[in-house]
C-alpha positions as CSV (number, residue, x, y, z in Angstrom):
1,X,34.3,77.1,14.3
2,X,36.0,77.7,10.8
3,X,39.5,77.8,10.5
4,X,39.8,81.0,8.5
5,X,43.5,81.4,7.7
6,X,46.8,79.6,8.6
7,X,50.6,79.5,7.4
8,X,53.5,77.6,9.0
9,X,56.9,77.1,8.1
10,X,60.8,76.9,9.0
11,X,62.0,80.2,10.3
12,X,65.8,81.1,10.8
13,X,67.2,78.5,9.0
14,X,70.9,79.5,8.8
15,X,72.8,78.5,5.7
16,X,76.7,79.2,5.0
17,X,78.1,78.1,1.5
18,X,81.6,78.1,0.4
19,X,83.0,77.6,-3.0
20,X,86.3,76.5,-3.0
21,X,87.7,77.9,-6.4
22,X,91.7,77.3,-6.5
23,X,92.2,81.2,-6.8
24,X,89.8,82.4,-4.1
25,X,87.1,81.2,-2.0
26,X,83.7,82.6,-2.4
27,X,81.2,82.9,0.4
28,X,77.5,83.1,0.5
29,X,75.8,83.7,4.2
30,X,71.7,83.5,4.4
31,X,69.1,83.1,6.9
32,X,66.0,81.9,5.0
33,X,62.4,81.5,5.9
34,X,60.0,79.0,4.1
35,X,56.1,79.1,5.0
36,X,53.4,77.3,3.6
37,X,49.8,78.0,3.1
38,X,47.2,75.7,1.8
39,X,44.5,73.1,3.0
40,X,46.0,72.4,6.1
41,X,42.5,72.3,8.1
42,X,42.6,68.9,9.2
43,X,46.0,69.4,10.9
44,X,44.5,72.2,13.0
45,X,41.3,70.9,13.6
46,X,41.9,67.1,13.5
47,X,45.2,66.6,14.4
48,X,45.5,64.7,11.1
49,X,49.1,65.0,9.8
50,X,48.8,63.3,6.9
51,X,49.2,66.8,4.7
52,X,51.5,68.3,7.0
53,X,54.9,68.6,5.5
54,X,57.4,68.9,8.4
55,X,59.3,72.0,9.0
56,X,62.3,69.7,9.8
57,X,62.1,68.7,6.2
58,X,62.0,72.2,5.1
59,X,65.4,72.9,7.0
60,X,66.7,69.8,5.3
61,X,65.7,71.0,1.8
62,X,67.4,74.1,2.3
63,X,70.8,72.6,2.9
64,X,70.4,70.0,0.3
65,X,69.2,72.5,-2.6
66,X,72.2,74.6,-1.3
67,X,74.4,71.9,-2.2
68,X,73.0,70.9,-5.5
69,X,72.6,74.5,-7.2
70,X,74.6,77.4,-7.1
71,X,73.6,80.7,-5.2
72,X,74.7,83.2,-7.6
73,X,71.6,85.5,-6.5
74,X,69.7,85.0,-3.2
75,X,66.4,85.7,-5.2
76,X,67.4,82.8,-7.6
77,X,67.7,80.6,-4.7
78,X,64.6,81.6,-2.7
79,X,62.6,81.2,-6.2
80,X,64.0,77.8,-6.5
81,X,62.5,76.9,-2.9
82,X,59.5,78.0,-3.9
83,X,59.0,76.2,-7.0
84,X,60.2,73.1,-4.6
85,X,57.3,73.5,-2.2
86,X,54.6,75.1,-4.7
87,X,54.0,71.3,-6.3
88,X,53.6,69.7,-2.6
89,X,50.2,68.1,-2.2
90,X,47.7,70.8,0.0
91,X,50.2,73.5,-0.9
92,X,48.5,76.8,-2.4
93,X,51.0,79.5,-1.6
94,X,54.8,79.6,-0.6
95,X,56.4,82.4,0.7
96,X,60.3,82.4,1.2
97,X,62.0,85.2,2.9
98,X,65.6,85.4,2.5
99,X,68.3,87.6,4.2
100,X,72.0,87.9,2.9
101,X,74.8,88.7,5.2
102,X,77.1,90.5,3.0
103,X,80.9,89.8,3.7
104,X,83.6,91.9,2.2
105,X,87.2,90.1,1.1
106,X,90.3,90.5,3.1
107,X,92.1,88.3,0.7
108,X,91.4,85.1,-1.0
109,X,89.9,83.1,1.9
110,X,89.5,85.7,4.6
111,X,86.3,87.8,5.3
112,X,85.1,91.1,7.4
113,X,81.3,91.8,8.0
114,X,80.8,95.4,8.0
115,X,77.7,97.4,9.7
116,X,78.1,96.5,13.3
117,X,81.5,97.3,14.2
118,X,81.6,100.3,17.3
119,X,84.7,102.3,18.1
120,X,85.1,102.8,22.2
121,X,87.3,104.9,24.4
122,X,87.6,105.3,28.3
123,X,89.7,108.0,29.7
124,X,90.1,107.9,33.6
125,X,91.6,111.3,34.9
126,X,93.3,112.1,38.4
127,X,95.7,114.4,39.8
128,X,98.6,112.1,38.6
129,X,97.3,112.2,34.9
130,X,95.0,110.3,32.4
131,X,94.8,106.7,31.6
132,X,93.2,106.3,28.0
133,X,91.6,103.1,27.1
134,X,90.6,102.6,23.3
135,X,89.1,99.8,21.6
136,X,86.7,98.2,19.1
137,X,84.0,96.2,19.4
138,X,81.5,93.6,17.1
139,X,84.4,93.5,14.3
140,X,82.9,90.4,12.8
141,X,85.4,88.5,10.6
142,X,85.6,85.2,9.1
143,X,88.3,82.9,7.5
144,X,87.5,79.5,4.9
145,X,90.9,77.7,5.5
146,X,94.3,77.8,7.4
147,X,92.3,77.0,10.3
148,X,92.8,73.7,12.6
149,X,92.0,72.6,16.2
150,X,93.7,69.2,17.0
151,X,95.9,67.4,19.7
152,X,93.4,68.6,22.6
153,X,93.1,66.6,25.6
154,X,90.5,63.8,25.7
155,X,88.2,62.1,28.3
156,X,85.0,60.0,28.5
157,X,82.8,63.5,27.6
158,X,84.8,64.2,24.7
159,X,82.6,64.0,21.5
160,X,84.6,66.9,19.4
161,X,86.6,65.3,16.9
162,X,90.2,66.7,15.5
163,X,89.5,69.4,12.9
164,X,92.9,69.8,10.5
165,X,90.9,72.4,8.4
166,X,87.5,74.4,9.6
167,X,85.6,77.7,9.4
168,X,87.0,80.3,11.6
169,X,84.7,83.0,12.5
170,X,84.7,85.6,15.6
171,X,83.4,88.8,16.5
172,X,86.2,90.6,17.4
173,X,86.3,92.7,20.9
174,X,89.6,94.6,21.4
175,X,90.7,97.3,24.0
176,X,94.3,98.6,24.1
177,X,95.9,100.7,26.8
178,X,97.8,104.2,25.5
179,X,101.4,104.3,27.3
180,X,100.6,108.2,28.0
181,X,98.1,110.8,26.9
182,X,100.4,112.4,24.3
183,X,99.8,110.1,21.6
184,X,98.4,110.5,18.1
185,X,95.1,108.4,18.2
186,X,95.0,107.8,14.5
187,X,97.0,104.9,15.7
188,X,93.4,103.2,16.0
189,X,93.4,102.5,12.2
190,X,96.9,101.1,12.3
191,X,95.9,98.6,15.2
192,X,92.7,97.5,13.2
193,X,94.5,96.7,10.1
194,X,97.1,95.0,12.0
195,X,94.2,92.7,13.7
196,X,92.7,92.2,10.3
197,X,95.8,91.5,8.2
198,X,97.1,89.0,10.7
199,X,93.6,87.3,11.3
200,X,93.4,86.8,7.3
201,X,96.9,85.4,7.3
202,X,97.7,83.6,10.2
203,X,98.1,79.8,9.8
204,X,95.7,79.0,13.0
205,X,96.1,76.0,15.5
206,X,93.5,77.5,17.4
207,X,91.5,80.6,18.4
208,X,93.9,81.0,20.9
209,X,97.0,80.9,18.8
210,X,95.5,83.1,16.4
211,X,94.6,85.8,19.3
212,X,98.2,85.8,20.2
213,X,99.5,86.7,17.2
214,X,96.9,89.0,16.6
215,X,97.7,90.9,19.7
216,X,101.8,90.5,19.1
217,X,100.8,92.2,15.6
218,X,99.1,95.0,17.2
219,X,101.7,95.9,19.7
220,X,104.0,96.1,16.7
221,X,102.1,98.2,14.4
222,X,101.9,100.9,17.5
223,X,104.6,101.8,19.7
224,X,102.5,104.2,21.9
225,X,100.4,101.2,23.5
226,X,101.6,99.2,26.4
227,X,98.9,96.4,26.3
228,X,96.1,95.0,24.4
229,X,93.1,92.8,25.4
230,X,91.4,90.6,23.1
231,X,88.3,88.7,23.3
232,X,87.4,86.4,20.6
233,X,84.1,84.3,20.7
234,X,84.3,81.5,18.4
235,X,81.2,81.5,16.1
236,X,80.8,78.1,15.2
237,X,80.1,77.0,11.6
238,X,78.9,73.4,11.8
239,X,79.0,70.9,8.6
240,X,75.7,69.6,7.5
241,X,75.4,65.9,7.1
242,X,73.9,65.4,3.6
243,X,74.6,61.9,3.6
244,X,70.8,61.0,4.3
245,X,70.1,62.9,1.2
246,X,72.4,60.9,-1.0
247,X,74.6,63.9,-1.0
248,X,78.5,64.3,-0.4
249,X,79.4,67.7,1.3
250,X,83.3,68.2,0.4
251,X,83.2,71.1,3.4
252,X,80.8,73.5,1.4
253,X,77.3,73.6,3.3
254,X,77.5,74.6,7.2
255,X,75.2,75.9,9.4
256,X,76.0,78.8,11.6
257,X,75.2,78.5,15.1
258,X,75.1,80.9,17.7
259,X,74.9,79.2,20.9
260,X,76.9,78.0,22.9
261,X,79.9,79.1,22.1
262,X,83.7,79.0,23.2
263,X,84.9,82.1,24.5
264,X,88.4,83.0,24.3
265,X,90.5,86.0,26.2
266,X,93.8,87.4,26.7
267,X,96.1,90.2,27.3
268,X,99.3,90.9,25.5
269,X,101.6,93.4,27.1
270,X,104.4,95.0,25.7
271,X,108.2,94.0,27.2
272,X,109.0,96.9,29.2
273,X,112.2,98.9,28.1
């Protein structure tokens, strides 16, 4: 029976590229699918892989070309990938789908990702009064410098190296309790701004270190809240090893991973008057 159509490739290749200019950093965040069509019948029917371009190589090609070429426009980079593969043996058609995940600049090296944030409120009422807990979820932020994690304990299972400089990215979940129901709830904007400003400016020794600084700043920004609880999942960005391709990687090309991740949580409480 004939094989009437085929296509294969690598999907959801996560690419983060940082251009570390002196004045400010530029950030490009992409998810890329590369798919090939062509004369691959023997691969499927006979198990003959002599014409089969490995999908793992497609992933590596994305990272290598990203290191070598500027990514001023996502369309330009997708075309560069398509041009690379259309000249390969047996390939007659290349499909490159690229999604750019835009970030809004907070300052020269810190960014916030819009679109998924939600604002929350929980009111609990009884005969004695009401308790009001407000918050926000999925406030996605990233900074490209002023973040480290060093000096932690080691044992025979430890493989993580000290990182004096790394990307710090997280999706902030915060909830704060008001002292009473007689408050100005527009304080949410001040609290949110304090969280973002502190994340961007803080020189972080760990996610825990930055979480506490953010909590302190939120309490200082609004005298009407008694405590704030923060949950910061560590959205890891791993440096891609480009040495097998004869390329360096001066903290420029990263793969963004989703699982597993560290989850840092704590409550910062105002000192009672």
